[in-house]
N, C-alpha and C positions, 0 to 999 in steps of 0.2 A: 640459850641453851636451857632445856627444859628441865627442871627440877624431877627428884625422884617421885615426888608426892603428886605431881601432874601426870608423871606415867602412871602411876597407880590408878589415878582417877580415869585416864581413859581407858585402861584395863578394866575397871570396873563398870565404865559406860558401856563397854564393848560386850561384856558378860551380861550385864542387865538387859540390854537390847537383844542379844541371842537368845535370853531366856524367854522373852516376851513373845519372841518369834517362834520358839519351839512351841510355847503355849498354844499360840495361834495355829501352827500346823498341826498339832495334835487335835484341836477342836474341829479343824476342817477335815482331818482324817476320820474322826468319830461321826461327823455328819454324812462323810461320803460313803462309809461303810454301813453304817447301823440305820441311817435315814433315808438315804438315796439309792443305796445297794449297787454302788458303782463298780465294784471289784477292787481288787488289790491292786493292781498295776496303775489303773486310773487313780486311785486313792493317793499311792505313793506319788504320783506325777503332780496331782493336785496340791498335795501337802508340802512338796518342795517347791512349788511356785509360790504358795502361800507364805512359807518361810522366807524365801528370797525377798519376796515383796516387801514383808513387813520388816524384815531386817534393813532393807533399803531405805525405807521410810523413816526408821527410827534413827538410824545413823544420819540420815539427811537433816531431820529436825534437830538432833544433837548438835551437828556441826554448823547449820545455817540459821537456826532460830534459837531463842531462849526459852521456848515453851517447856522443853523437858527440865531445864534448870528452874524455872518457875515452880514447878511441881515437886521438885527437890527442895526448893526454898520455902514451900508451904509447909511440907514436912518437917523442915528444920525450925520453922516458926513454932510449929506445935510442940516441939521438943524443947525449945527456948522462948519461954514467953518474953513479952515486949520490955518488962523490968529487967530482964537478964540481957537483953541486946543493946548494950552501953555503947559499941563501937559501930563504925560506920564505913563503907567503901564508896567513896564518891565516883568511882570508875563504873560500878554496876548499880550503883544507888541502893544497896541494901545493907540494912541494919543487921549487926552481928553481936554474937556472945563472946566472941574473941577471933583473933587470926589464928591462922595455922603454922605449923613449923614445917619450913621449907626442906629441912633434912638435907641440907648442902654439906654441913660439916660431917655427915656421916659417908661421904662419897671420896674416899682419898685417891680414887683413880682420876678425878677431876677438879678436886679442890683440896687446899691445905687445911687440915683440920685446926691448926693452930690459928689461923686467921679469923676462927669463929669462936674461940675460947673466950668466954665472959661476955658475949655478945648476945642480944636479943635475938632468938631463932623464930619465935611464932609471929612473922610479920607479913604473912601472904593469906590474901583473901580466898576463902575456901570455894568461892563461886566463879570469880573472873581471874584469879592467880596473881592480883595486883600485888606488887611490892610497895614499900614506902614512897619510892620516887615517883611511881606513877600515880599513887593518890595524891602527892604533893602537886604534881603537875595538872592533874584534873582538877583540884581547887583552884589554882592559878587559872586555868582554863574557863572554869565557871565564872570567874570574875573578869575575864576578858573575852565573853563569847561573841560580841559584836565585832571586836578585832579579828577574831577567827573566822566568822561568817563572811567578812567582806575581803579577807586575802585569798589570795591564791597560794596554796601550802604544798610544800614537797616534805613528805615524811618518811625519813630513813629508817629502816628496820622496825617497822610499826609493831608495837606491842598488843595482844589481845586485848589486855584490860583496857588500854587507852582508845583503842578503836571501839569499844563498847560505848565509851563517852561520846565519842565522834559522832557515831552513826546516830545515837539517841538524840543528839542536838543538832542533827541536820547539817553537819560540816563538810563540806566537800574539800577534799584533797587528793593528791596524787601520792601513792605509796611507792617506795624504791627500795631495793636491796641488790646485791651482788649474787647471793647465793638462794635466798629464800624462795619457795614457791608463792603463787597466788599474789604477788604484786604487781602493779601497773607497768613499772620500769625496772629493767635489769640494769643498774648503775654502779660503777665503782666510784665510790666518794672520794678517792684522791685524783679521779680524772673524769670527771662528771660531763658526759657527752649532752650537754645541754648549751643552749644559747647563754649569752652573758644577760643578766637582768631578766630573768625567765619568772621568779618567783617573788611574792611579797614576804613569805614565811617558810622558813625551814625548820623541821623539828628533828633532833638527832641525839637521842638517848641511849648511852652506852654502846658507842660504835667505835670511837677513837682509840680505845685501848686494844682494839683488834687489828687495826689496818697498818700498812706498811710505813706511812709517813702521816703524822697527825698535822703537821705544818702544811702538807699538801693538801689535805682534807679540809682544813679551816681556809686555806687560800681559795679552794674550788667553790666551798659553799658561799664565801663572801662574793666571788665573781656572779654567781648564779643569782644571788638576791639582787633586786631592784634597790636604787638608793633610798636609804632610810628603811630597808627591810628588816626583819627580825629573825634572830637565829635562837631557838630554844634548844639548849644543848646540857646535857650531863654526861658524866664518865666517872668511873671508880677513882676516888681521892683517899689517900692515906694522910690524915693530918699529922702524923710523925715525920713525912718527909717535906723538905722545903721545896723541892722543886720535883719534875718529872724524873721518874727511874727507869731507864732503859739498859738492857744488856743482852747481849746474844744468848739466845736460848735455842738449841737445835733439837731438844726432845721434849716430848710432854712432861716429864719428870721434871727437866730444868724450869720449864714454864711455872708448873705448879709451884716449885720451890722459891722461884724468884717473885712471880707475881700473884701467886695464890690461887691462880686459876688455869686450867689447862689450854684455854684458848685467848688468853691475854699475853700480849707482848710488851706492857708498859703498866705502871702505876702512876698516877699522876698526885702531885703534892699541893702545899699551901699557895702556891704562886699561880694556881690554874686561872684565876681571874686575868693576872698579868699576861698570861701567855695568850688567851684569847683576845685580850686588848690589843697586844703586839700585833696580831692579823688584821687589824683594821676594824675594830668594833668598840662602841662604847658598851659597858658590861655593867649591868645590875644582878644581883642574886636574890633569887626567891627567899623571903624572910621565913624560914622554916618555924622559927619560934613563935610565929603569928599564927601558925596553923593549928587547928582544933586537936585537942589529945585524943578524940576519939577515932582519928583516922591513922594513930599511931606513927608520927612522922618522927622516927627515930634513926639512929645510926645503926646501921646492921642490914642485912644477919652477918657480913664480914666487915672487919675492920677498916676495909678500904671502902666500905658503902657509907660515906658521909652524907650521901643523898642530897648534896648541893646542886641546885639546877640554876644554870645563867640564862637570863633574858639579854640577849645582845642586839644592838642596834648597828647596821653597817653605816660607818661614818665616811 
């Protein structure tokens, strides 16, 4: 689910692209009228073509390349000298003066504000929108780059920030989701239509809180993994809960009240490692305490975001 700040950024980008396109169209109109003397009709048509062409190019560059983000980052660095940029995002490889407020606690139609009280909110990278769990995963991936490069990987619900790291490091993988556009495979994680032992690694971050049965999802991912294969997984964990909390919730309001978020149907507890192990995995946890402070490996922005990431081996 996109945060309010991400949507604001997208609107800002669209307005900037439209403004640049309008300036280009006005320049084309001035040249057409006052230099080439082409007349009002041809000028109007030419200006419309220029506007549409420049807008299409701008939006394509913003969506498909990092060129315009690099320009924005250059301006950011001018405003924030190196000695002020004490934070770092390993996903997009940028030094930062600080992270941004995700503004999730101010959206009661989607989130329970009480779950964000007294939690650190400024945890999002302003350029690739990474949260702590993605930066923790990127640090782990940096240390295990060779494993990733030699593995056939299936990535459920790929995050933009992690895909930045993946592409920059030349990692080849297959993306999957049941609803999201622009993925390689449309797959239901509780009923994966793939052969047994198809992949060496599966990455699955913050998916199990959404699906009908987390036990089926774990079983299916184990089936699809090759012997000795690796599952990299995380999900919301509330450290005050002993075990996973599930309860029937038929309305968005019920889900927000029970699980803190409108699209969640459960919250996991302290026995999460044991739950994964019971599905047939040997489970290790990424040691968040060893992560550098500059990536901000904190609990948050919600109290169910302990940001634990499990590295699991099919036994």
